[in-house]
C-alpha positions as CSV (number, residue, x, y, z in Angstrom):
1,M,53.8,6.3,-79.7
2,R,55.2,5.1,-76.9
3,R,53.1,3.8,-73.6
4,I,54.5,4.4,-70.6
5,S,53.6,3.6,-67.0
6,I,55.4,5.3,-63.6
7,F,55.3,3.3,-60.8
8,G,56.0,5.3,-57.8
9,A,55.1,8.6,-59.6
10,T,55.0,10.5,-56.6
11,G,58.5,10.0,-56.0
12,S,61.8,12.1,-56.5
13,I,62.7,9.6,-59.5
14,G,59.2,9.4,-60.7
15,Q,58.8,13.3,-60.8
16,N,62.1,13.0,-62.7
17,T,60.7,10.7,-65.2
18,I,57.3,13.0,-65.7
19,D,59.4,16.0,-66.1
20,L,61.3,14.3,-69.1
21,I,58.0,12.7,-70.6
22,A,56.3,15.8,-70.1
23,R,58.5,17.6,-72.6
24,A,57.8,15.4,-75.6
25,P,53.8,15.1,-74.9
26,D,53.2,14.0,-78.4
27,A,55.7,11.1,-78.2
28,Y,54.1,8.8,-75.4
29,R,51.3,8.0,-73.9
30,V,51.2,7.6,-70.3
31,V,49.1,4.2,-69.2
32,A,49.5,3.9,-65.4
33,L,51.1,6.1,-63.1
34,T,51.1,5.1,-58.9
35,G,51.9,6.6,-55.9
36,G,51.2,6.6,-52.2
37,Q,49.7,9.2,-49.9
38,N,50.2,12.3,-51.8
39,I,47.0,12.2,-53.7
40,A,47.3,15.7,-55.0
41,Q,50.6,15.0,-56.7
42,L,49.3,11.9,-58.2
43,A,46.0,13.2,-59.4
44,R,47.6,16.5,-60.8
45,D,50.1,14.8,-62.7
46,A,47.4,11.8,-64.1
47,R,45.6,14.7,-65.3
48,R,48.2,16.4,-67.0
49,L,49.6,13.7,-68.6
50,K,46.0,12.1,-69.5
51,A,47.0,9.0,-67.8
52,E,44.3,5.8,-68.4
53,I,44.6,4.6,-64.6
54,A,45.8,6.3,-61.6
55,V,46.6,4.0,-58.3
56,T,47.4,5.1,-55.1
57,A,48.5,1.9,-52.7
58,D,46.8,3.1,-49.8
59,E,43.3,1.8,-50.1
60,T,41.8,4.3,-47.4
61,L,42.6,6.8,-49.8
62,L,40.4,5.9,-52.8
63,D,37.8,8.5,-52.2
64,A,40.1,11.0,-51.9
65,L,41.7,9.9,-55.4
66,R,38.4,9.7,-57.1
67,D,37.7,12.8,-56.1
68,A,40.6,14.4,-57.2
69,L,40.3,12.5,-60.6
70,A,36.3,13.8,-61.3
71,D,35.7,14.5,-64.8
72,S,38.9,13.8,-66.1
73,G,38.3,10.4,-67.5
74,V,41.1,9.5,-65.5
75,E,40.0,6.0,-63.9
76,A,41.2,5.9,-59.9
77,A,41.9,2.8,-58.1
78,A,43.5,1.5,-55.0
79,G,45.7,-1.2,-53.0
80,R,48.3,-3.9,-53.7
81,A,46.1,-5.6,-56.1
82,A,45.5,-2.7,-58.3
83,L,49.0,-1.8,-58.2
84,V,49.9,-5.7,-60.1
85,E,46.8,-5.0,-62.6
86,A,48.2,-1.8,-63.4
87,A,51.4,-3.6,-64.2
88,T,50.0,-5.9,-66.6
89,R,48.2,-3.5,-69.1
90,P,50.1,-3.2,-72.2
91,A,52.9,-0.7,-72.0
92,D,56.2,-0.4,-74.2
93,W,58.5,1.3,-71.0
94,V,57.6,1.0,-67.7
95,M,59.4,3.1,-64.6
96,S,60.0,0.8,-61.4
97,A,60.4,3.2,-59.0
98,I,58.2,2.2,-56.0
99,V,60.5,2.1,-52.6
100,G,61.2,-1.4,-51.3
101,A,60.6,-5.1,-51.4
102,A,57.0,-3.6,-52.5
103,G,58.3,-2.6,-56.0
104,L,59.5,-6.2,-56.7
105,E,56.0,-7.9,-58.1
106,P,55.0,-4.9,-60.0
107,G,58.2,-5.0,-62.2
108,L,57.9,-8.5,-62.7
109,R,54.5,-8.3,-63.8
110,A,55.5,-5.6,-66.2
111,L,58.1,-8.1,-67.7
112,E,55.6,-10.6,-68.4
113,Q,54.1,-8.0,-70.7
114,G,57.2,-7.4,-72.5
115,A,58.0,-4.4,-71.7
116,D,61.3,-2.7,-71.0
117,L,61.7,-1.9,-67.3
118,A,64.0,1.0,-66.1
119,L,64.4,-0.5,-62.6
120,A,65.1,2.4,-60.1
121,N,63.9,-0.1,-57.4
122,K,67.2,-1.9,-56.7
123,E,65.3,-4.3,-54.2
124,S,64.1,-6.4,-56.8
125,M,67.5,-7.6,-58.1
126,V,69.0,-7.8,-54.4
127,C,65.7,-10.0,-53.6
128,A,65.2,-11.6,-56.8
129,G,68.0,-10.8,-59.0
130,P,67.6,-14.4,-60.9
131,L,63.7,-14.5,-61.3
132,M,64.1,-10.9,-62.5
133,L,66.7,-12.0,-65.3
134,R,64.7,-14.9,-66.0
135,T,61.3,-13.2,-66.5
136,A,63.0,-10.2,-69.0
137,R,64.6,-13.1,-71.1
138,A,61.2,-15.3,-71.1
139,H,59.2,-12.4,-72.6
140,G,61.7,-10.4,-74.5
141,G,61.6,-7.6,-72.3
142,R,64.7,-5.6,-71.1
143,L,66.2,-4.5,-67.7
144,L,67.8,-1.1,-67.7
145,P,69.3,0.3,-64.8
146,V,68.4,3.5,-63.8
147,D,70.5,4.1,-60.4
148,S,72.8,6.3,-61.1
149,E,75.9,3.9,-60.3
150,H,74.6,0.8,-62.3
151,S,73.6,3.3,-64.9
152,A,77.1,4.3,-65.6
153,V,78.4,0.3,-65.4
154,F,75.9,-0.2,-67.9
155,Q,77.0,3.0,-70.1
156,A,80.6,1.9,-69.8
157,L,80.3,-1.8,-70.6
158,I,78.4,-1.0,-73.9
159,G,80.6,-2.3,-76.7
160,E,82.8,-4.1,-74.5
161,D,83.7,-7.9,-73.5
162,L,83.0,-9.1,-70.2
163,S,85.7,-11.4,-69.6
164,A,87.8,-8.0,-70.1
165,V,86.8,-6.5,-66.6
166,E,88.8,-6.6,-63.9
167,R,86.8,-4.2,-61.5
168,V,83.7,-2.4,-60.9
169,I,84.3,0.6,-58.5
170,I,80.6,2.1,-56.9
171,T,81.0,5.4,-55.6
172,A,79.0,6.9,-52.6
173,S,79.1,10.0,-51.3
174,G,79.2,8.9,-47.4
175,G,75.8,10.7,-46.7
176,A,74.7,12.5,-44.0
177,F,77.2,11.4,-41.4
178,R,80.8,11.1,-43.6
179,D,82.4,13.4,-41.3
180,W,80.8,12.7,-38.2
181,P,83.0,11.4,-35.2
182,L,82.0,7.6,-34.5
183,E,81.1,8.1,-31.3
184,D,78.3,10.6,-32.0
185,L,76.3,8.5,-34.1
186,E,74.4,7.2,-31.3
187,K,72.8,10.6,-30.9
188,A,72.0,11.0,-34.7
189,T,68.4,11.8,-35.4
190,P,66.0,10.5,-38.4
191,E,66.1,14.4,-39.0
192,Q,69.8,14.5,-39.6
193,A,70.0,11.2,-41.6
194,A,67.4,12.3,-43.8
195,T,69.5,15.7,-44.8
196,H,71.9,14.6,-48.0
197,P,74.8,16.8,-49.0
198,N,73.9,16.1,-52.7
199,W,71.1,14.6,-53.5
200,D,67.3,15.3,-53.8
201,M,66.0,11.7,-52.1
202,G,63.0,10.7,-50.0
203,Q,63.3,10.1,-46.4
204,R,64.1,6.6,-46.2
205,I,66.3,6.5,-49.3
206,T,68.4,9.2,-48.0
207,I,68.8,7.7,-44.5
208,D,69.8,4.7,-46.0
209,S,72.6,6.6,-47.8
210,A,73.8,8.1,-44.4
211,S,73.8,4.5,-43.1
212,M,75.4,3.0,-46.7
213,F,72.5,0.4,-46.7
214,N,71.3,2.2,-49.8
215,K,75.2,1.7,-51.3
216,A,75.0,-2.1,-49.8
217,L,71.9,-2.9,-51.8
218,E,73.6,-1.6,-54.3
219,L,76.9,-3.6,-54.2
220,I,74.3,-6.8,-54.3
221,E,72.9,-5.6,-57.7
222,T,75.9,-5.2,-59.4
223,R,76.7,-8.5,-59.0
224,E,73.0,-9.6,-59.9
225,F,72.5,-7.2,-62.9
226,F,76.0,-7.8,-64.2
227,G,77.1,-11.3,-63.3
228,I,80.1,-9.4,-61.8
229,D,82.1,-11.5,-59.1
230,P,81.7,-10.2,-56.1
231,A,85.3,-10.0,-55.3
232,M,85.9,-7.5,-58.1
233,I,83.1,-4.7,-57.1
234,E,84.8,-2.3,-54.7
235,T,83.2,1.0,-53.1
236,V,85.1,4.1,-52.4
237,V,83.6,7.3,-50.9
238,H,83.6,10.3,-53.3
239,P,81.9,13.5,-51.9
240,E,81.1,15.2,-55.0
241,S,79.2,12.4,-56.5
242,M,80.6,13.4,-59.3
243,I,81.7,10.1,-60.8
244,H,78.9,7.4,-60.1
245,A,81.1,4.3,-60.8
246,L,84.3,3.1,-63.1
247,V,85.0,0.0,-65.0
248,G,88.6,-1.5,-64.9
249,F,89.7,-3.7,-67.9
250,N,92.3,-5.9,-68.0
251,D,95.0,-3.5,-69.8
252,G,94.6,-1.3,-66.5
253,A,92.4,1.3,-68.1
254,L,89.6,2.8,-66.2
255,M,85.9,4.5,-67.6
256,A,84.6,6.9,-65.6
257,H,80.7,7.9,-66.1
258,V,80.9,11.8,-64.9
259,G,77.7,13.7,-64.7
260,P,76.4,16.2,-62.2
261,P,73.7,14.5,-60.0
262,D,71.1,14.4,-61.4
263,M,68.9,11.7,-61.8
264,R,67.4,12.6,-65.5
265,H,71.1,11.7,-66.9
266,A,70.0,8.2,-65.8
267,I,66.6,7.8,-66.3
268,G,66.6,9.7,-70.0
269,F,69.6,7.4,-71.0
270,A,67.1,4.3,-70.4
271,L,64.1,6.2,-71.4
272,H,65.9,6.9,-74.9
273,Y,68.1,3.4,-75.1
274,P,69.7,2.4,-77.2
275,D,69.8,6.0,-78.4
276,R,71.3,8.9,-76.6
277,Q,68.9,12.3,-76.6
278,T,69.4,16.0,-75.5
279,L,68.8,15.8,-71.7
280,P,68.1,19.4,-69.6
281,V,71.0,18.6,-67.2
282,E,73.9,20.8,-66.2
283,R,77.0,20.9,-68.6
284,L,79.9,20.2,-66.5
285,D,82.5,22.8,-66.3
286,L,85.7,21.0,-65.0
287,V,87.8,24.2,-64.5
288,K,85.1,25.2,-62.1
289,L,84.9,21.9,-60.4
290,G,88.5,22.0,-59.7
291,Q,89.1,18.6,-57.9
292,L,87.5,15.3,-57.6
293,T,88.3,13.7,-53.8
294,F,88.2,10.1,-53.1
295,R,88.3,8.2,-49.4
296,P,88.2,4.6,-48.3
297,A,84.8,3.3,-47.6
298,C,85.7,1.8,-43.9
299,E,83.3,-1.1,-43.0
300,T,83.5,-0.1,-38.6
301,R,81.7,3.3,-40.2
302,W,79.6,1.7,-42.5
303,P,79.1,-2.1,-41.3
304,A,76.1,-2.4,-43.8
305,L,78.9,-2.8,-46.4
306,R,80.8,-5.7,-44.6
307,L,76.9,-7.8,-44.6
308,A,76.6,-6.8,-48.1
309,R,79.7,-9.2,-49.1
310,E,78.4,-11.7,-46.7
311,V,75.1,-11.8,-48.4
312,M,76.8,-12.0,-51.6
313,Q,79.2,-14.8,-50.5
314,A,76.2,-16.5,-49.0
315,G,73.6,-16.3,-52.0
316,G,70.9,-18.4,-52.3
317,L,67.6,-15.9,-50.8
318,M,70.0,-13.9,-49.0
319,G,69.5,-11.0,-50.6
320,A,65.7,-11.0,-49.6
321,V,66.4,-11.5,-45.9
322,F,69.1,-8.9,-46.0
323,N,66.6,-6.2,-47.4
324,A,63.5,-7.1,-45.4
325,A,65.3,-7.3,-41.9
326,K,67.3,-3.6,-43.0
327,E,63.7,-2.2,-44.1
328,E,62.1,-3.1,-40.6
329,A,65.2,-1.7,-39.2
330,L,65.0,1.8,-40.8
331,T,61.4,2.0,-39.9
332,A,62.4,1.4,-36.3
333,F,65.0,4.2,-36.4
334,I,62.5,6.4,-37.7
335,A,60.1,5.7,-35.2
336,R,62.9,6.6,-32.5
337,Q,62.9,2.9,-31.6
338,I,66.5,2.3,-31.8
339,T,69.4,4.3,-32.8
340,F,71.5,4.7,-35.7
341,P,74.3,2.0,-35.2
342,R,71.8,-0.3,-33.9
343,M,70.3,-0.7,-37.5
344,A,73.1,-2.4,-38.7
345,G,73.5,-5.1,-35.5
346,I,69.5,-6.3,-36.4
347,V,70.3,-6.7,-39.7
348,E,73.1,-8.8,-38.8
349,D,71.2,-10.9,-36.3
350,V,68.6,-11.4,-39.1
351,L,71.2,-12.8,-41.4
352,T,72.4,-15.1,-38.6
353,R,68.9,-16.3,-37.6
354,L,67.8,-17.2,-41.2
355,S,71.1,-18.4,-42.4
356,S,69.2,-21.8,-43.5
357,H,68.3,-19.9,-46.4
358,A,71.9,-19.5,-47.8
359,G,73.1,-21.3,-51.1
360,H,69.2,-22.1,-52.6
361,N,69.2,-22.9,-56.2
362,V,69.0,-19.4,-57.6
363,D,67.1,-21.1,-60.6
364,A,64.3,-22.2,-58.9
365,I,63.6,-18.7,-56.7
366,T,60.2,-18.1,-57.3
367,L,58.1,-14.8,-56.0
368,D,56.2,-16.9,-53.2
369,M,59.6,-18.0,-52.0
370,V,60.9,-14.5,-52.0
371,A,57.7,-13.5,-50.5
372,E,57.5,-16.2,-48.0
373,V,61.5,-15.3,-46.6
374,D,60.8,-11.6,-46.3
375,H,58.2,-12.2,-44.0
376,L,59.7,-14.1,-42.1
377,A,63.0,-12.0,-42.2
378,R,60.7,-9.0,-40.6
379,V,58.9,-11.0,-38.1
380,A,62.5,-12.1,-36.9
381,A,63.8,-8.2,-37.2
382,R,60.7,-7.0,-35.0
383,T,61.3,-9.8,-32.6
384,V,64.9,-8.5,-32.4
385,I,63.9,-4.8,-32.1
386,T,61.2,-5.4,-29.5
387,G,63.8,-7.7,-27.6
388,Q,61.6,-10.6,-27.6
389,A,64.6,-12.4,-27.8
C-alpha cells in the first residue's frame, strides 16, 4: 500500500488527485491532506480517505478544522510550521499543488524524505529549480511534472536522447482575452479574467492564463526541468487546448502529446509512473474534433512571455524575483488597485530594480536565499504598486 500526501488538496489539482486515488482505496494510505480556507472540503476528504493529518494554512481556522474532524481520528493542525511538519512525514508519493511560492518549502521537505514529488507547483522550479533537482538526487526521490505541458514533454522524451532535441513547443490557450482588442484590456475586470474558455481552474491561475504569466512561468520551468536551452523553447497559441506540448528532433520529427483538457491525465501519469494505467478521461474523437488551430503568441499582447525570456537569460535568482513580483501584481489586480495590463509593467520594474541578483551561481542557491529574494521582490512590487517610488 503506497503512502500518499496531497498538498493543496482543496484546489482543482488536489481534487482531481483525490478523485483518482478514491477509485482505488485499497491501494493507498493517505498520510496528509492540506488546504486553505475551504475547511468543509478539507475535513470531508480527510474523513473519507482516513488521512492521518489534515492541515489548513490559515492558523485562525484551526478550531473550525478540529470541530469538523471531531471523532474522526484525523489529526488537525494549522499554520506554516504545521504544513512543513506534514511534509516531513514519510510518504512514497506527494502531490505538490499549493499555489505560489508557498509550495516551495513543503515540496523540498518531502523530497528530503526520499518521496517522489508530483509537481504541479511550477513556482518551485521557477524560483529554485537547481535546488529542487539537487535535493531529489541527494535523497533518491523523483521529480514528476504534473503541469499538462511538462507532463507532455516528459512523456515525449521517454526513451529519447536529449541531445537529439531541436525544439520544445509549449502550447497556450490564450486565456479569457485572446480575442479582445488590445485597447479594451485596460477595462478588463478580475471576474472577466477569471473565466477560462477550456480549463476549470482556480481564480489566480486562471487570471495568470489570461495574462500569460502562467505560460511565462512554464517557459522557465521547461528550462529548469529538462535543461533545455531557452532559445529552443517556443510558445504557440492553440485555442482548442488538445495538444499540450510538442518536442521536435534533429531529424525533423515532431512528437505531440494530444488529449482532452483534463488534468487527471497528467496526474494519473505521475501517480502510476513508470507504468500506464486506465484513467477515467475522455477518449478523443478526431473526426468530431475536426481541426486544430494555432496562432503566434504575440509578445505585445502578452509581455509576460518576453519577460520570461529575459529572466532565463539573466539566470541566478531572477526567477524568484519574477515570481514574487508577479504574485504581488496579481493580488493588486484582483483587489482592483491596478489595471490588467499594468501587471506586466510592475513585474518589469521590479526585475530592473533587483537585477543585481542575476547570474548568481545556481549550484549555491539555498532555501534561505530564495526566501530573502522573494521578500525583497515583494517589497519592491508593493512600492511600485502604491507609487511610493
